[in-house]
C-alpha positions as CSV (number, residue, x, y, z in Angstrom):
1,M,85.8,60.5,-17.4
2,R,88.9,62.2,-16.2
3,N,86.8,64.1,-13.5
4,A,85.4,60.9,-12.4
5,I,88.7,59.1,-12.0
6,Q,90.0,62.1,-10.0
7,S,86.8,62.0,-7.6
8,V,87.5,58.5,-6.8
9,M,90.9,58.9,-6.1
10,R,90.4,61.6,-3.6
11,G,87.8,59.5,-1.8
12,L,90.0,56.9,-1.7
13,R,93.0,58.9,-0.1
14,W,90.4,60.6,2.0
15,A,89.2,57.1,3.5
16,C,92.8,55.9,3.9
17,G,93.5,58.9,5.8
18,H,90.2,58.5,7.9
19,K,90.0,54.7,8.5
20,T,87.9,55.0,11.6
21,R,85.4,57.1,9.9
22,S,85.2,54.9,7.0
23,I,84.6,51.8,8.8
24,V,81.9,53.4,11.0
25,L,80.3,54.9,7.6
26,L,80.5,51.1,6.2
27,V,78.8,49.6,8.9
28,V,75.6,52.4,9.1
29,F,75.2,52.0,5.1
30,T,75.2,48.0,5.6
31,L,72.4,48.4,8.3
32,L,70.5,51.0,6.6
33,A,70.3,49.1,3.1
34,P,66.7,47.6,2.5
35,N,67.0,43.5,2.6
36,P,66.2,41.5,-0.5
37,I,62.7,39.9,-1.0
38,R,62.8,36.1,-0.8
39,S,61.0,34.4,-3.6
40,Q,58.9,31.3,-3.6
41,F,60.8,30.0,-6.2
42,V,64.0,30.2,-4.4
43,D,63.0,29.8,-0.7
44,P,63.5,26.5,0.4
45,C,60.5,26.5,3.2
46,C,58.2,27.5,0.0
47,A,59.3,24.6,-1.9
48,I,58.9,22.1,0.9
49,L,55.2,23.5,1.5
50,A,54.5,23.3,-2.1
51,T,55.7,19.2,-2.4
52,G,53.5,18.6,0.7
53,L,50.8,20.2,-0.9
54,T,51.4,18.4,-4.2
55,T,51.8,15.0,-2.2
56,I,48.1,15.7,-0.5
57,S,46.4,16.5,-3.7
58,S,48.2,13.3,-5.4
59,A,46.9,11.0,-2.4
60,L,43.1,12.7,-2.5
61,S,43.2,12.3,-6.5
62,N,44.6,8.5,-6.5
63,I,44.1,6.8,-3.4
64,I,40.6,8.5,-2.0
65,G,39.1,9.4,-5.5
66,G,39.6,6.1,-6.8
67,G,37.9,4.4,-4.0
68,L,35.0,6.8,-4.8
69,N,35.3,6.3,-8.1
70,S,34.8,2.8,-7.5
71,I,31.6,3.2,-5.3
72,L,30.3,5.4,-7.6
73,S,30.9,2.8,-11.0
74,V,29.3,0.3,-8.6
75,E,26.1,2.2,-7.7
76,K,25.7,3.0,-11.6
77,S,25.7,-0.9,-12.4
78,I,23.1,-1.3,-9.8
79,S,21.0,1.5,-11.0
80,N,21.4,0.2,-14.4
81,F,20.9,-3.3,-13.7
82,E,17.5,-2.4,-11.7
83,Q,16.5,-0.2,-14.7
84,S,17.2,-2.7,-17.2
85,V,16.3,-6.1,-15.6
86,V,14.6,-5.5,-12.3
87,W,12.1,-2.9,-12.9
88,P,12.5,-2.2,-16.8
89,Q,10.4,1.1,-17.6
90,N,8.9,-0.7,-20.8
91,L,7.2,-3.3,-18.5
92,I,6.4,-0.7,-16.0
93,N,4.6,1.2,-18.5
94,Q,2.8,-2.2,-19.7
95,A,1.4,-2.8,-15.9
96,R,0.1,0.6,-15.7
97,S,-1.6,0.5,-19.1
98,L,-3.1,-2.8,-18.0
99,V,-4.1,-1.2,-14.8
100,G,-6.1,1.4,-16.5
101,G,-7.7,-1.6,-18.7
102,V,-8.4,-3.0,-15.3
103,Q,-10.0,0.2,-13.9
104,G,-12.6,0.3,-16.8
105,I,-13.8,-3.0,-16.0
106,F,-14.3,-2.1,-12.2
107,N,-16.5,0.5,-13.5
108,Q,-18.3,-1.6,-15.8
109,I,-18.9,-4.0,-12.9
110,K,-20.1,-1.2,-10.6
111,G,-22.6,0.0,-13.5
112,V,-23.8,-3.8,-13.8
113,M,-24.2,-4.1,-10.0
114,R,-26.4,-1.2,-10.2
115,I,-28.9,-2.0,-12.5
116,P,-32.7,-2.4,-10.9
117,V,-33.6,-5.9,-10.6
118,N,-37.1,-5.2,-8.7
119,S,-39.9,-7.1,-9.6
120,A,-42.6,-7.3,-6.7
121,T,-45.9,-5.5,-7.8
122,L,-48.0,-5.2,-4.4
123,P,-47.1,-2.6,-1.9
124,A,-46.2,-5.3,1.0
125,T,-43.9,-7.2,-1.2
126,Q,-42.4,-4.2,-2.9
127,Q,-41.3,-2.7,0.5
128,F,-40.1,-6.1,1.6
129,E,-38.1,-6.5,-1.7
130,Q,-36.6,-3.1,-1.4
131,N,-35.4,-4.0,2.1
132,L,-33.6,-6.9,0.9
133,L,-31.7,-5.2,-2.1
134,S,-31.1,-1.9,-0.3
135,R,-27.3,-3.3,0.1
136,D,-27.8,-1.2,3.3
137,P,-27.1,-2.9,6.8
138,N,-29.4,-0.2,8.9
139,Q,-32.3,-1.8,6.8
140,I,-31.7,-5.4,8.7
141,A,-33.7,-4.2,11.8
142,Q,-36.6,-3.9,9.5
143,T,-36.5,-7.5,8.1
144,G,-38.4,-9.5,10.6
145,A,-41.7,-7.2,10.8
146,Q,-41.7,-6.9,6.7
147,Y,-41.3,-10.8,6.3
148,T,-44.2,-11.3,8.9
149,A,-46.1,-8.7,6.7
150,V,-45.5,-10.8,3.7
151,Y,-45.4,-14.6,4.8
152,G,-47.5,-14.5,8.3
153,A,-46.8,-15.2,11.6
154,V,-46.3,-18.5,13.5
155,P,-49.9,-19.9,14.0
156,N,-51.0,-20.1,17.6
157,A,-51.0,-23.4,19.5
158,T,-54.9,-23.6,19.2
159,T,-54.6,-23.6,15.5
160,A,-51.5,-25.9,14.7
161,S,-49.8,-28.7,16.6
162,P,-46.4,-28.2,18.6
163,Q,-44.5,-30.1,16.1
164,T,-46.0,-27.9,13.2
165,R,-45.4,-24.7,14.9
166,D,-41.6,-25.7,15.5
167,M,-41.3,-26.3,12.0
168,I,-42.7,-23.0,11.1
169,D,-41.1,-21.3,13.3
170,M,-37.5,-23.0,12.4
171,T,-38.1,-22.4,8.7
172,D,-38.9,-18.8,9.2
173,A,-35.8,-18.1,11.3
174,A,-33.6,-19.9,8.8
175,A,-35.3,-17.5,5.7
176,Q,-34.7,-14.5,7.7
177,A,-31.5,-15.0,8.9
178,A,-30.5,-15.8,5.0
179,M,-32.2,-12.4,3.9
180,K,-30.4,-10.2,6.6
181,R,-27.1,-12.2,5.5
182,A,-27.7,-11.4,1.9
183,I,-28.1,-7.7,2.8
184,E,-24.8,-7.8,4.6
185,I,-23.0,-9.9,1.9
186,D,-24.3,-6.9,-0.6
187,S,-22.7,-4.2,1.5
188,L,-19.8,-6.1,2.0
189,A,-19.3,-6.5,-1.9
190,D,-19.4,-2.8,-2.2
191,L,-16.7,-2.0,0.5
192,E,-14.6,-4.8,-1.6
193,L,-15.2,-3.3,-5.0
194,Q,-14.1,0.5,-3.1
195,A,-11.1,-0.9,-1.6
196,A,-9.8,-2.8,-5.2
197,D,-10.6,0.8,-6.4
198,Q,-8.5,2.1,-4.3
199,I,-5.6,-0.4,-4.5
200,N,-6.1,0.0,-8.2
201,Q,-5.6,3.7,-8.2
202,S,-2.5,3.2,-6.0
203,I,-0.9,1.1,-8.5
204,Q,-1.2,3.6,-11.3
205,T,1.0,6.3,-9.3
206,A,3.2,3.4,-7.4
207,A,6.8,3.3,-7.4
208,P,8.3,0.0,-8.2
209,G,9.6,-0.5,-4.6
210,S,6.5,0.0,-3.2
211,A,4.8,-3.0,-5.3
212,P,5.2,-5.6,-2.4
213,I,3.1,-3.2,-0.2
214,L,0.3,-3.1,-2.7
215,E,0.5,-6.8,-3.1
216,A,0.1,-7.3,0.6
217,Q,-2.7,-5.4,0.7
218,A,-4.4,-6.8,-2.1
219,D,-3.7,-10.1,-0.9
220,A,-5.1,-9.1,2.7
221,W,-8.4,-8.0,0.7
222,L,-8.6,-11.5,-1.1
223,V,-8.4,-13.3,2.4
224,R,-11.1,-11.1,3.4
225,A,-13.3,-11.8,0.3
226,N,-13.0,-15.5,0.8
227,S,-14.1,-15.6,4.2
228,Y,-17.2,-13.4,3.0
229,T,-17.9,-16.1,0.2
230,Q,-17.7,-18.7,2.9
231,S,-20.1,-16.8,5.0
232,A,-22.4,-16.6,2.2
233,T,-21.8,-20.3,1.4
234,A,-22.8,-21.2,5.0
235,D,-26.2,-19.4,4.8
236,L,-27.0,-21.5,1.6
237,M,-26.2,-24.5,3.4
238,R,-28.3,-23.6,6.3
239,V,-31.2,-22.6,4.1
240,R,-30.7,-25.9,2.1
241,A,-30.7,-27.9,5.5
242,I,-33.5,-26.4,6.8
243,D,-35.5,-27.8,3.5
244,L,-34.3,-31.3,4.0
245,A,-35.3,-30.8,7.8
246,N,-39.0,-29.8,7.1
247,A,-38.9,-32.4,4.3
248,S,-38.3,-35.1,6.8
249,A,-40.4,-33.6,9.4
250,N,-43.5,-33.9,6.9
251,V,-42.2,-37.6,6.5
252,K,-42.3,-38.1,10.3
253,N,-45.6,-36.3,10.4
254,G,-47.0,-38.4,7.6
255,A,-45.9,-41.6,9.3
256,A,-47.5,-40.5,12.5
257,N,-51.0,-39.4,10.9
258,A,-50.9,-42.8,9.1
259,A,-50.5,-44.8,12.2
260,A,-52.7,-42.7,14.0
261,V,-55.5,-43.4,11.3
262,Q,-54.5,-47.1,11.2
263,Q,-55.5,-47.4,15.1
264,Q,-58.5,-45.6,14.6
265,I,-59.3,-47.8,12.0
266,Y,-58.7,-50.7,14.2
267,N,-60.5,-49.4,17.0
268,L,-63.6,-48.9,14.8
269,L,-63.1,-52.4,13.4
270,K,-62.8,-53.8,17.3
271,R,-66.5,-52.1,18.0
272,Q,-68.1,-53.9,15.1
């Protein structure tokens, strides 16, 4: 300890004797000494930066985040309302089950419509009946010839009066038109069943939001089916009208024949 004190005293005496050198050494040591590192907990710049980041984070969480949470809450409410009220899952399952049952009915209808109803026994009539029940529009072109083969042709002018020939020709035309239309309507009925089958299958796998589209398609086909029904009704009315016209023509011809017979009787009586 005494030696350390003596060394310090000697250093002080030397510094007092050499003031200029002592000042130069002090400056050199000051410049060469390492600077202390600033801590982020002590540096004012770091504190300001941390405060700014905290403010931004608070704004994102409270202002923007709160708005996003509100939007998410509204969307969840809408989704829950749609699932529980608009398109509840249990009703969707019931509807799909009903569609499956309807599909079975469609299959039964197809089977019933394919049951053979042919009844003709002779070659000409069998061929004609097969044509009428073919459900194939391509067979319509052969209907006229087969009709003539079964019901005969219009008599010529030497074997029937003009009025009788007109009646026969008009009756044959109406009958053939109704038969041809029946083939067309059978084919259209098959197409309608195919369309109904496709719509029914689409309903089984359709999303709830696509129901209006499928409903519009079904309504369009319903309108078409009604138009085909009206067309068939028009054919029935034409056939019935031909029957009434033939009955009226027969009465007229009978009256004309009666008048001719009366005239002939009158002429005979005058000769006597």
